[in-house]
VEXPAMI-723070 format. One record per residue: x, y, z of N, C-alpha, C in turn; residue in one letter. Coordinates in steps of 0.02 Angstrom, whole numbers, plus 50000, padded with zeros to 5 digits. Layout:
! VEXPAMI-723070
XYZXYZXYZa...
! end
This chain:
! VEXPAMI-723070
555244262657003555084257956949555154261756882x555294257856828555454261256766554844262156721x554924266456674554384268056626554254261556585x554784257856566554674252056525554244246756561x554374246056626553954241256668553264243856672x553154250056679552474253056684552094251556619x552414252756564552074251456497551944244056487x552414239856506552314232656500551734230356540x551674232856601551124230856644550454233356616x550434239456591549834242056560549654237856500x550114236556457549974232556396549754225356410x549954223056468549764216156485549064215556511x548754221356523548074221156552547594218656496x547104215056518546584212656471546174218656451x546074219956386545694225556366544984225056396x544704230856417544064230356453543494228656404x543584229456339543024227856294543024220356278x543594217056276543624209956256544044206256305x543734201956344544104198656397544314191656378x544184189656317544394183056295543874177456303x543994171756271543494166456273543424164056344x542784162956362542634160056429542654165056487x542834171356470542864176456522542224180756520x541984182656579541374187056580541584193956558x541074197356526541184204356509541234208656570x541704213356568541794217656624541184221956634x540954222756697540384227056709540634234256724x540394238656683540584245756691540214249256747x540544253056787540244256756842540734262556860x540444268156880540864273656905541054272656978x540774267857013540914267057082541654265457095x541924261357050542644259257063543124264757049x543024268856996543484274256981543414279557037x542794280257062542684285357116543054283057179x543024276757194543354274057253544104274957245x544354273457186545084274257173545294281357180x544924285957149545104293357152545054295657222x544564293357261544524295457330545144293657370x545404287657356546024285057389546594289557368x546584292557309547134296657280547044304157300x546504305557340546434312757358545964316657313x545584313157269545104316357226545414322157184x545904320557144546244325657106545804329357057x545244325957034544784329056986544404335057014x544454335957079544124342057110544574347957115x545204347157091545704352557096545664357857039x545254356356988545234360656929544554360056895x544324365156860543704364556820543854360756757x543334357356731543404353356672542884354456619x543054352856558542594352456502542614345156478x541994342256471541974335056453541674334656384x541994330556338541774330256268541644323156249x541004321756228540814315256206540554315556135x540494309656103540284309356033540564303156000x540374302055938540664296155901541274298455861x541204303855824541744306355783541884313655796x542484315655794542684322655803542814325055873x542714320655922542824323055990543554324556006x544004320655978544724321955989544934328455956x544724329655895544874335855860544614341855897x543984341155923543664346555960544054347956024x544224342456061544604343056124545294346256113x545644344156061546304346756047546274354156031x545784356155989545694363055971545524367456032x545044365256071544844369056130545414369956179x545794364456191546354364756237546874369756211x547004369656147547494374256117547254381356125x546604382856118546344389556128546444391756200x546304387456247546414389056318547114390356335x547574386256308548284387456319548504394056288x548274395656228548424402056198548134407856237x547654406656281547354411656321547724412856388x548274409156393548684409856456548494405456515x548044400656500547834396256554548244389856553x548414387356612548734381056621548204375556606x548304372056548547764367956521547984360756514x547584356256546547684349256535547274346556480x547504341656444547134338456391547214330756397x546644327456400546664320156404546274317356346x546584313156305546254310456247546404303156240x546044300056195546194292756180545874290956114x546144285656080546754282056100547374286056078x547954282856083548574286156061548794282855996x549214286755960549474284355896550064279955906x550564282155946551184278055954551394276956023x551194281256069551464280956137550914283356188x550834279656241550284281156289550324288056319x550954290756319551044297756349550644303056310x550514301456246550144306356205549464308056233x549204303356273548504304656298548474309756354x549044311256387549044315956444549514321656429x549244327656422549634333556404549484339456448x550004343556461549904349756496550204355056449x549764359956432550014365456391550374362756325x550054358256294550294355156230550874350256240x551114349456300551724345156310551484338556341x551644332956310551444326656337551854324956402x551534320956444551854318956507552514315456494x553004316956538553664313956529553634306456548x554154302656526554174295656544554214294656618x554634298856652554724298156724554084299756763x553714304756741553094306656777552554301356760x552574298756700552094293456681552194287456725x552824285156733552964279256772552794280456848x552994286256872552884287756945552124287656958x551724290656914550994290956926550674284156914x550924280156866550644273456855550704269456919x551314269256947551414264957005551044267457067x550954274057071550564276857127549834274457119x549554274857060548864272557047548794265157059x549274261357029549264254157033549304251857106x549754254657146549834252557214549214254157255x548934260157244548314261857280547744256957261x547694255457200547164250757176547264243957207x547884241657207548044235057233547854234457308x548014240157344547844240057416547084239957427x546724243457383545984243457390545714236457378x545994232857330545794226157315545954221457377x546534222457404546734218157461546294219557521x546044225957529545644227857585544914225857571x544744223157513544074221457497543634227057476x543914232857465543504238757445543414239357370x543844235957333543754235357259543724227957242x543244226157195543204219057178543744216557133x544064221157098544594219457050545024225557035x545584224457006546014229956986545684234156932x545824240756929545504244756877545714242756806x545334245156759545494243556687546064248056664x546324246456606546834250556570546624257656569x546004259056546545794265856538545664269356602x545434265856654545314268656719545974271156750x546504266756742547144268556772547424274656735x547384274856668547654280756632547244286956649x546604286356660546204292156679546414294856746x546534290556794546764292656859547434295856854x547894293256812548554296256804548464303156777x548044304156727547944310656696547704315856746x547214313856785546934318356836547444320056890x547844315356909548394316956957548904321656927x549084320656865549554324856831549294331956826x548694332656807548404339456801548394342756870x548204339256922548174342156989548864344457010x549354339957002550024341757021550324347756984x550114348456919550334354256880549964360456890x549454360156936549044365656954548674368356892x548374363656855548004365656798547424370356816x547324375156773546754379956784546134377456749x546224372756704545634369756670545894363556635x545464358456628545624352356591545084350756540x545284348556482544854346556432544904338656425x544354335356436544344327956440543944325056385x544264320956344543874317156292543624310656320x542974309556315542664303256336542954297556296x543094291856329543364286056293542854282356251x542314280256284541774276956247541114278556283x540604279756246539974281356276539974287856313x539854287956377539864293856417539604292656488x539024289656493538684288656558539144284856605x539444279356583539854275356627540604275856611x540794280556571541524281456553541874284256615x542504282256622542904284256682542954291856685x542964295356629543054302556631542434306056661x541884302556664541274305556687541214306656763x541794305556797541824306756869541894314356883x542104318256833542184325456844541484328656844x541464334856871540874338856868540994344656819x540854343456756541074348256703540724354956704x541114360156688540794366656675540354366456615x540614362856561540254362156499540274354956477x539734352656445539704345956415539614347156339x540104344556301540074345656228539934338856195x539444338856150539244333056114539404333556040x539864329756013540034330055942539554325355904x539694324555841539254320555797539234313355822x538624310755821538484303955842538284299255785x538574293555781538404288455731538464281655763x538344276555724538384269555747539104267355760x539274265555819539934262855835539884259855907x540304254755921540314251355985539604248856001x539244246255954538554244355964538484238756015x538974234256020538934229056069538844231656141x539114237756151539124240656218538634246456228x538524250356174538134256356184537414255856157x537274250456120536604249856092536634249656016x536114247155984536094246055912535764251655873x535544256755906535224262355871535554268955890x535464273955847535704280655861535404283255928x534764281855938534434284055999534754281356063x534884274856062535194271456119535894274156131x536274274656078536974277456084536964284456111x536514288456084536484295456106536324295856180x535854291656204535684291956275536284290156320x536714285656297537324284356334537784290256336x537864293556276538304299456274538024305256311x537374305856313537054311056351537154310456427x537454304856446537594304156517538084308656544x538414312656500538924317656528538584324156545x537924324856528537554330656547537404331156620x537384337056648537264337956720536624342156731x536294340756785535704344756801535874352256803x535494356156766535564363456763536264365256735x536544360756697537204362156666537124365256599x537664364856561537654367856494537914362756442x537524362056390537724357456334537844361456273x538424360056240538594363056176538584357756123x538204358956071538154353956016537944357555952x537834353255901537604355555835537034350955812x536594353655773536064349255744536394343655706x536114337455714536394331755683535854326655663x535984320155671535484315255654534834316555696x534254316055661533624317555696533534313555760x533724307255761533634303155822534084305755879x534694307855861535144310655911534864317255936x534614321555891534344327855911533774326855960x533324322155948532764320855989532954318756060x533444313956063533634311456129534004316856169x534444320556134534794325856168534314330956198x533784332556158533304337356180532924334656239x532724328456236532364325256292532754325256357x533404323056354533794322756412533954329756441x534074334556396534214341256417533614344256453x533004342756427532394345456459532294342256528x532394335656534532324332256597532804334956652x533404337056630533904339256678533934346956683x533544350156648533554357556651534214360456622x534474356956572535114359056541534984364856493x535434369656493535434374956445535824373056385x535494373056327535814370756263536094376856228x536714375956202537054381156163537224378256097x536944381056042537124378455977537734381855948x538164377855917538774380755884538654382655813x538024382855791537874383755721538164390455695x538174395555736538414402055713539154401955694x539524397055715540214396655700540414391755647x539904388755613540014384555555540014388655492x540534388255451540554392655389540014390055338x539874394155288539424392155238539704386455195x539234383255162539434377655119539944379955066x540424375455054540934377055004541554380755032x541554382355096542134385855125542744381055122x543284384055098543904380055091544474384555114x544934381555147545524385455172545304389855229x545694394855245545534399555301544874403255287x544504404455341543864408255334543804412255400x543284416255406543184420255467542494418955496x542454419755562541804419355597541754425455645x541144426955662541014432155713540954429255781x541334431655828541304429355897541594434455943x541324434956002541564439756052541604446756024x541154448555980541114455255952541654456755899x542014451855878542534452755827542494447555771x542824449355715542904444455662543544440555677x543464434055680544034429655700544254425455642x544884425855619545124421455565545174414355592x544934409555552544984402455568545434399155516x546044397655542546554394955497546844388555533x546484383155526546674377155561547084372455519x547584368855552547944363855516547544357655503x546964357055537546544350955530546154351655465x546264347255417545984347755351545324343755345x544914345655295544294342355283543694346555305x543184346655265542584350555282542254348155345x542334341755362542034339155424542334342455484x542914345155477543234348355538542914355055552x542544358055504542194364255519541734363455578x541384357855582540924356655639541324356155704x541874352555704542264351755764542564358455787x542794362355741543034369055756542504373255785x541894372955756541344377055781541184375255854x541184368855872541064366755940541594369355989x542224369355965542754371956007542684379256019x542524382855966542424390055971541834391956017x541294388056008540714389356052540874388256123x541244382856137541454381456207541884387256236x542354389456193542794394956217542394401256229x541904402756186541484408656198541104407956261x540814401856273540424400556336540864401356396x541464398956394541924399356453542114406756465x542164410556414542314417856421541684421556449x541104420156416540524424356429540204422756497x540174416656515539814414356575540244411656632x540894410756620541334408356672541944412856683x542014418256646542514423256658543234421156639x543304416156595543974414156573544274419756528x544914420956533545224426356497545354424756423x544834423156388544874421356318544714427456274x545124428556223545024434456178544954431856106x544704436356062544694434255992545374432355966x545904435655987546594434255966546794427355990x546634425656055546844419256078546444413556047x545834414656028545464409555989545814408155922x545974413655888546314413055822546994409255829x547364411555878548044408455890547984401055910x547514399755955547414392855976547214388255920x546754390455876546564386455820547164385155774x547544390455760548114390055714548654385055742x548734384855808549254380955838549034373955860x548434372155841548164365255858548614360155825x548754354755861549144349155832548734342855849x548504339255795548134333255808548264328555749x548854324955751549104321155694548624315055677x548684312655617548324306755597547614308355573x547484314655563546804316555538546914320255471x546814316755417546984319455350547654322855351x548154319455385548794322255392549214320555330x549554325455304549964324955245550704324155263x551014318855238551724317755245552034316455177x552604319555165552934318455098553634315255114x553764309855076554384306655084554634304355013x555224306354999555534304654934555074305954877x554754311754878554314313654822553634310254821x553504306154870552854302654874552424306054924x551784307354909551334310754955550934305554990x550904305855057550514301255098549964305155135x549384302255143548844304855184548704299555235x548734301455299548594297155355547964299455388x547474294955396546834296855428546574290955468x546384292055531546194286755576545444284955569x545144286055510544454284155501544354276855520x543994275455575543924268955602543204266355605x542744270055572542034267855568541754270955504x541154268955486540874271455422540834279155418x540624282355473540584289755472541284292855457x541774290155488542474292355478542684290955406x542494285255379542684283355310542384288255261x541744290155271541434295055227541764301855231x541964304055292542304310255301542984310055263x543344304555271543964303855233543864304255159x543364300555133543224300555062543064307655038x542704311455075542514318255056543134322955057x543584321555101544144326155111544774324555072x544764318855036545404316755003545644321254950x545204324054908545404328154852545774334354875x545484338054924545804343954947546444342354986x546424336655024547034334755062547604333055018x547474330054959548024328054915548134332854859x547884339054869548034344554823547844342654750x547244339554745546924337954681547284332154645x547734328754678548004322754648547564316754665x547454312554616547084306454628547504301554664x547304299154724547714293954758547684287454719x548214283654723548234277254685548154271254731x548464271554791548514265654832548214267154902x547874262354931547624262555000547974257155039x548284258655096548494253655146547974253755200x547674247855214547104247555256547134241755305x546864242755364546734237355413546244240155463x545934235855500545464238155551545354232755605x544984234455657544834229655709544224225255688x544194219555716543684214755697543004216655717x542924221055767542254223055790541994228755746x542354231055696542114236255651541744233255592x541274237155561540924234855503541374234955440x541794229655437542314229355384542034229955313x541494226255300541184226255232540934233455215x540634236855261540384243355247540934248455235x541444248055275542004252655265542364251255199x542394244855182542704242955117542284245955059x541634245355063541194248155009541304255554999x541424259355056541494266455054542174268355024x542724265055043543394267055025543734263454970x543654256954970544074252954920543984254954848x543364256254825543284257754753543634264054729x543874268254776544214274454758544904273154732x545184267254745545904265854734546014260554678x546574261454646546754256254596547044250154630x547324251254690547624245654726547514246554800x547324240954832547234240854906547714235854933x548124238254982548584233755019548334233055089x548214226855109547944225255174548544223155219x548634226855274549214225755317549004223755387x549414219855421549214217655488549314223155540x548964222755593549084227355649549174223555712x549564226355756549744222855817549234224555872x548674220955869548154221955919547744215755927x547564214055987547204207956001546544207755961x546264213455949545594213855915545664214755840x546254213955811546364215155742545924210455698x545664213255644545294209155596545794204655559x545574198455546545984193755510546074195855437x546684195055411546814196755341546344193455293x546154187455307545694183655263545014187255260x544794189855317544154193455319544214200255280x544774203455284544884209555247544904208055173x545234202655152545234200655082544534199155057x544154195855097543454194255077543044200655066x543134205555111542804211855104542984215555040x543634214855024543874218254964543594215054903x543584208354905543314204654846542574206254833x542224207554886541494209154879541394215854845x541894220254848541834226854815542114226554743x542404220854722542694220454658543364223854653x543674225154710544314228654711544914223654714x545434225654678546044221454683546414222854744x546494217954785546814218854851547334213454864x547844214854900548364209954918548524210954994x548654205655027548864205755096549634205755099x549914210455136550634210955141550824211655214x551304207355234551604207755304552364208655298x552674212155343552404216555394552214223455363x552034228355407551824234755385552394238355346x553024237355368553574240755334553624238155261x553464231855248553464229255179552894232355139x552324233355173551744236555138551914243555116x552274247155160552504254055143552964253755081x553414249255082553934248655027553564247254961x553124242454960552754240554899552344246554874x552014249854919551584255754900552004261254869x552574262754900553014268054873553294266054805x553484260154794553754257854732553254258154676x552604257654697552074257354646551704263954639x551934269354675551534275254679551454279054612x551974278554569551954281754503551774289054509x552054292454556551974299654563551294301754591x550884296854615550254298354644550244296454718x549694298354753549674297854822549524290954852x549704290254917549554284254956549164286455017x548644282755032548214284055088548284278155139x548324279755203548324274655256547754276055300x547314270955312546734272155354546454265755380x545944266455421545544260755446545674259255521x546244261055546546414259355614546904264355643x546804266355706547294270355741547944266855747x547914260155759548534256255766548934256355702x548604255655645548954255455582549234262355566x548874267655574549084274455559549694276255608x549654274355670550204275655713550844272255694x550794265855671551394262155654551684265055588x551254266455539551504269255475551824276055488x551504280155527551774286955541552474286355572x552554282055620553174281155653553724278955602x553554274555558554024271955508554184277355457x553714281255437553834286355387554264291855416x554094294255476554464300055506555124297755533x555184291455547555824288755574556334287855522x556134288155456556614287555402556804294455376x557364294855346557604301355319557174303755260x557124310155255556774312955199556014314155204x555724312055263555024312855273554884319855302x554344322955277554144329455302553394329255318x553224331055382552524331255400552254338355386x
! end
């Protein structure tokens, strides 16, 4: 069966978060993914794993840690979500995304196994989009004889499909309010869901953060006898800009990451702490040199990513919640080399706090262009316009995205353009910019 058919079937699946009018909300449980993986030979038991949960920064942390492990000579799997342009991006071995042929082969293997389980009455329904992709990733890593895998939790932690592994380390990045319909309406409730990736007598790597999150993480860690490791020692002092150095493994290690913004210092610190822990307590062949090389070679597009086309400077950032919007706002000046951005192209999903994100970002720009995104959960342009009006910002809705790009470029006047608010939007704009001549990432 072809890759195109596999993708079409995946895309036709009802998203697990929103099942449509009159449909019951899907009940999350690890029982179904465990049943499926058992039928597939339990590939997750073939390699050790590191599991990373949080609200913001988990993808950057995962990408950096996986790059360090690859630079250390380890066959390393990386599973992340969501993707910018192509589902293959979610599944990587040694920095290389899964091929179309392998993606299709594994999709149909998982799908057929799941369908048989349903027919036999052992599964009540076919797995979700995310469960199928998770099973594909674990099979790919097992077949490639991965020596370690880094898995980014999709949502929450306790009932996320990735939580079927027995991780060597559980990493918790910064926690804020997001997915409140599913995870809870308070930091404490959300943290308790994310703390579900902790294991009895395991190891947790984190940083001090919101007091409510700190308290819950401490309580859960105490209940489970978890050993806590703080990454504080690897966070540079306030005002650090550009490359800096940290002390680790008895050496001074240069930190020169392509990931921009002061908020990335915390994500880098978590990745370094995880690498040090894997070396010191699990015998992984990690060295100061491989940590430095891995950080330098990390690739994680769409995070304060700078692209230049025809003399116009673009910044693409997938800030999709208020915490991400604040991080983008703080990092814009350094990302745009001290140029004031003029235009924002924005869109987001309807379950996001549109008004709050607009208040954070829109007043920074002379012009806001609201563009559509191709997603069932996309916010209506009328709602985006209303949010803009409430901030006193001049905004216009433009369709399609390619037209929004054209208008923004024509109106740039030598100043920068920012694209943000949704992974879907950033992915489409990035594809259009890099697909045209003259663009440089």
